[in-house]
NUDO-750131 format. One record per residue (C-alpha): residue in three letters; x, y, z. Coordinates in steps of 0.05 Angstrom, whole numbers, plus 5000, padded with zeros to 4 digits. Layout:
! NUDO-750131
ALAXYZ;...
This chain:
! NUDO-750131
MET868102015090;THR873702595099;ALA879702375099;THR884702455162;GLY891702785158;LYS898002815195;SER898003265258;LEU903003875254;ALA905504275312;THR907004945310;SER908605635352;VAL903806115322;LEU898005935274;ILE895206475232;ALA888006405202;GLY888506835150;GLY893307055103;GLY890607705080;PRO895408355089;VAL894208315160;GLY895607645165;LEU901707645131;ALA904508265163;LEU904207845233;ALA907107305193;VAL911907835172;GLU913808045245;LEU914207355268;GLY919207045220;LEU923607645216;ARG924307475287;GLY925506705271;VAL919706425306;GLU915505805277;CYS908406025248;VAL903505685196;VAL899106075166;VAL893405805138;GLU889506215071;PRO883905915036;ARG885906414976;LEU891106054925;GLU890806804891;PRO889807484923;THR882507754902;ARG884008154843;LEU876808324823;ARG875308764878;PRO881409124898;ARG878909404972;ALA883409755004;LYS887510214964;THR891610685019;LEU898010515065;ASN898311045103;THR903711415133;ARG904610815195;THR903610315162;MET909810525112;GLU913510665166;HIS913509895193;PHE915009685120;ARG920810135143;ARG923209775204;TRP922409135166;GLY926509365115;LEU921109325055;ALA918810035047;ASP923410044975;ARG919509384955;VAL911809524969;ARG914110234938;SER916109984868;ALA910909424869;ALA904709954875;PRO901310094807;LEU901910854827;PRO908711274851;VAL907911794901;SER911012294851;TRP903812114808;SER900612484863;GLN898012644929;ASP891213004914;VAL884512874932;CYS879313254885;PHE871113384886;ARG868613484815;THR862613544784;THR863612984752;PHE870712734726;VAL872313134664;GLY867213674701;GLU868714284746;GLU873414234796;ILE870414474862;THR876814424899;ARG882813944913;PHE887013684979;SER895113644973;GLY899613254997;VAL894612685033;LEU899312185025;GLY904012565065;LEU900612745129;GLY905413285150;ASP912513325120;GLU919213045127;ASP919713435192;THR913312855212;SER915812245185;PRO920611925150;GLU915211645101;ARG909511815049;GLY904111405047;GLN902011014982;GLN896710774943;MET896810084925;PRO891209644911;GLN890709074973;TYR892408544918;ALA898608784900;LEU901008934967;GLU898908144985;ASP903507994919;VAL909308394958;LEU908107995029;ARG907007324995;ALA913907314965;VAL916707635026;VAL914307045081;GLY917006585021;GLU922906735031;LEU923106695109;PRO924205965140;SER920805965193;VAL914006065152;ASP910205665124;LEU904105875075;ARG899005475062;LEU894505685012;GLY888205324999;TRP888205115072;ARG882905375123;VAL880905325193;SER876004845207;LYS874804745286;VAL876905085349;GLY878604655405;ALA879004905473;SER885005335484;ARG889304975543;SER894505285594;ASP900005105542;ALA896505025470;VAL890905015424;GLU888304465379;VAL886004625323;GLN882604335259;VAL884404515187;ARG881904285124;ASP886704275049;PRO885404354983;SER882303714981;GLY878703665037;THR883603295086;LEU882603415147;SER888803515193;GLN890203835266;ILE895104395284;HIS897804315362;THR899705185368;ARG901605505423;PHE898406055400;LEU891606155348;VAL891306905313;GLY884506955276;ALA886207395216;ASP881007105168;GLY876107765162;ALA869808005175;ARG867407225168;SER872006995209;VAL871706245234;VAL875506395290;ARG871306895317;ASP865206545318;GLU868305805347;ILE871706205411;GLY864806565416;ALA866007325406;ALA860907705376;TYR861308355328;GLN857408935376;GLY855409535341;THR850809865273;ARG849909775201;SER849310385159;LEU842710295124;ARG844810655054;PRO847110174998;ASN853110284965;THR855709974902;GLY862709894881;VAL865009784815;VAL872509584776;PHE872009834697;ARG878309864654;SER878210554604;PRO883910584572;LYS883011304550;LEU879911624613;GLY886311814641;ALA887912234580;LEU880612684579;ASP883612894642;PRO884113584646;HIS885313844715;PRO892113534745;PRO890512804773;ALA889612484836;VAL888711874874;GLN881712024894;THR875912494849;TRP869712654892;VAL863212604836;LEU858313064850;ASN852613044812;GLN845112644816;GLN847512034769;THR852611874801;PRO854412164872;GLY860411754892;MET867711754883;MET873011444842;GLY880311354825;PRO886011024790;ILE887510304811;ASP894010394762;ARG896810834697;GLU893810254652;GLY886910394645;LEU883710094707;TRP879210504749;TRP875710424815;LEU868010764827;ILE863410814884;ALA856911004879;PHE853611184933;GLY845810994953;VAL846310434907;ASP843909744907;GLY848809324873;THR844208694876;ALA838309004837;PRO836408694782;ASP836409284735;LEU843309524763;ASP846809884711;ALA853909864714;ALA856210174660;ARG850810764668;LEU854410904732;VAL860810994702;ARG859311464651;GLY855511764702;ALA861311964742;ILE865512064688;GLY861712624658;GLN862312424574;ASP859111684551;LEU866111424541;PRO866910654527;VAL868010214587;GLU868809504609;VAL866009274678;ILE870608834713;SER866208744781;THR861709064818;ASP860608984891;PRO854809144932;TRP856509395012;THR854309745063;ALA859110125122;ARG859509655189;MET860610005240;GLU862209385292;LEU868709235343;VAL868208545370;ASP866208455442;ARG873208165455;CYS879608095416;ARG881607385462;GLN880106785487;GLY886306435523;ARG891006275471;VAL886906595416;PHE886907295391;LEU883407685338;ILE886808185295;GLY884808575239;ASP876808555207;ALA875607855259;ALA876808375307;HIS873509095281;LEU870709335226;ASN869810175196;PRO867410505148;PRO872210675096;PHE872511375096;GLY878611585122;GLY883410895095;HIS883910625172;GLY881009915162;LEU887209535135;ASN892010005169;THR889109915230;GLY889809195223;ILE897009185210;GLY898209655263;ASP895209005303;ALA898708555274;VAL905308895289;ASP904608995370;LEU901408305375;GLY906307985338;TRP912208245377;LYS909308025447;LEU908207395418;ALA915207265401;ALA917407535467;TYR912707175503;LEU914706505460;ASP923006705473;GLY921206655545;TRP923307365567;ALA916107595573;GLY910107515619;ALA903507335608;GLY903208105623;LEU904108315555;LEU901007865525;ASP893808145564;SER896108955538;TYR894608645464;GLU887108795473;ALA888609395534;GLU892609835487;ARG888509575410;ARG881709585433;PRO880910375446;LEU884410475377;HIS878910065359;ARG873710445383;ARG876911075366;VAL877210965282;ILE871210715275;ASP868011295317;GLU872611745264;ALA870811365204;ALA863211385219;SER864912165231;ASN867112145158;MET860811885133;ALA856612345157;THR858012825092;LEU859112385028;ALA857312614960;PRO850512574962;GLU848713105018;LEU854213484986;LEU850113574923;SER845614204906;ALA841714284841;ASP845114944812;LEU852714624817;VAL853014474745;ALA848415134739;PRO851815694679;GLY854216394701;PRO853616684775;ALA848016144801;GLY854115584783;VAL859315964804;SER856516244882;ALA852915384888;ARG860715154872;ARG863815634934;ARG858315484985;ALA860414744963;LYS867814774968;ASP867315115031;ARG862114545055;ILE867814095034;GLU873414425078;GLU867914505139;THR867113705125;LYS872213255099;ARG879413585119;ALA879513125176;GLU878312505142;TYR884412715104;PHE888913055150;SER888612555208;LEU895012615239;ASP892512515303;LEU889411905292;VAL894711605254;LEU901211795287;GLY898412105350;HIS894911605382;ARG895911485453;TYR896010845493;ASP894511125551;THR890510355590;SER897009915575;PRO898809615633;ILE906509605621;ILE907010325609;PRO905710875655;ALA901811475642;SER903912095596;PRO900712745629;ALA894412945604;HIS897113555566;ALA901713095519;GLU899913495468;ALA907013645430;TRP907612865405;GLN910013095343;THR916513315369;ARG916713125447;ALA916812435474;TYR912012095519;PRO910511475548;GLY905211085499;ARG906111425442;ARG910411365375;LEU917311555389;PRO917712285348;HIS921212325280;ARG927412675279;TRP933812615229;VAL940012505269;THR944312335213;PRO942212475139;GLY937511985107;VAL937411585188;SER930911795233;THR930611665304;LEU925811085285;ASP931010765246;LEU935110725312;VAL929310245337;GLY931409465321;PRO927908785336;ASP928708895410;HIS927709525458;VAL932210075464;VAL934110555505;LEU936811215470;THR942411625512;ALA947612085506;ASP951411795548;PRO951311025560;GLY953810985627;ASN947311305652;VAL944210695628;GLU949910085653;GLY945109945716;LEU938109855665;VAL943109475621;ALA944309045675;ALA937508975710;ALA936108775629;GLN941008225614;ARG938307885689;SER932007815674;GLY932907585603;MET930808135567;PRO934108425500;LEU936109045507;THR940309515462;THR943610235472;ALA943410735416;HIS947511345429;VAL942911905411;GLU946812765407;LYS945113095484;ARG942313665443;GLU936913185408;LEU935312855470;ASP933913605495;ALA929513665432;LEU925513005453;GLY925213225527;GLY928712685559;THR934512505587;THR934111735574;ILE928511485523;VAL927210745518;VAL923110555463;ARG919109875438;PRO920009425377;ASP914009805355;GLN917010435362;ILE912510675415;ILE916110985485;ALA914910535537;TRP919310965583;CYS923011675588;GLY926212045642;ASP931212105685;LEU933511435707;VAL934911235780;ALA936810565806;ALA930210395827;ASP928210545758;ALA933410145729;ASN932409545770;GLU924409575762;LEU923209615692;PRO925109165651;THR920408685690;ARG914109165682;LEU916509165603;ALA916008475599;GLY909208495627;ARG911308005701;THR908408495737;THR901308495719;GLU895607955729;ALA896407455666;ARG891307025638;ALA897006485604;SER903206075638;SER908905895610;
């Protein structure tokens, strides 16, 4: 008979301590919210590094948490090493074309942060250390959710199993499933993926080749697409010590005759000794859960949505989920927000999940096998002509995958119940303030971005504090934390608003000219107290 342990109580129970679950713990922990994270793995998975790109928006979140420099210092590949993606016949063969600046998604006028190449396990190491420093976060490794009880009006009863097999009950105000594609939480609440899967098999390979980097005849790249018949795929370095990853398209990694070393040599283009560390068979999935919430239970990250890896949006979207849900849970638990704020999580994030899936699937329509031609490695004019045609096709079909600024930084929360609608023509979002969009980045003083003016609470940007006294007073009456940040009038004029209210996640909640009615009503709306609720205090 399985032993039964003691009952525990917490405000938020997070099932899953991967990067998404840990990001939620950081968002909550920095606000002093009590939470427990249960994670079955004692150590991060190092044999299969999975996600490898932290995009600009994710790095902005780390900057807001004060962790951007800490994350970058732990990354095996600094941004200065390369920001390029290249397309070649083999790793050491003819280079057809390359995209430069893929980690930047613009320049310093677009964001104060660049993207960062970083294997998932290295990010998990950092985030595990960070949550270990937060007094309100209890990270329990080797633990897992076993069963989810009914979601009552005030709490959820969750059964968890510790490393010894002992079962315990956790009484939690909220449960968040961040437990990945095989989510127990999703299954327990009866939610299900809807969508399709690709029929093409793929195989990931991690291998060690200390001499490979020195053989590269071209400038370094964080990703190299390989266009040849033996191993059509893509590859890149995990670190600068000789560890590499490869994705071979159209290869069944479960086949008994799989020769991973041969695949690697075909991608390299040279018979170089390699040590195969791991293989990882997979197929692309385009699936969205039928609902992200059941009462006091929420789903984030891969537990809620799966998309092909092309464009690098999966992990980054999951961290965005954690940020959106995290500050809202904290606000509700703090007592100043209504349940309508919690309702806005699904309303805001689900359209983005759908968009990410669709764009990643579009990126998958043209992969290395689709870019092949018989003459790519031919000598003379035939080869030159074939490579020129391939370059044109790459420019036409792959550029959007690496320069997806509108998706990464420009998504609009058009269906949010707590944000007024933006004008339909809100296209100048990079420089103009619109409700439901990320606050545009501008340097207000050397080294200080407009994004840096946003702290853990809502903030109102104004050139004249006297103009927002009514709004500040209304917020105080409602209990909603609201700070004021002074911004020069010329900066506000450039952003297109005399008063801009920004949420803790750097999303513009409201902008325009305040009048008395707006000042009195606005905190109620932003706190989700005017929308129909599905949970009560």
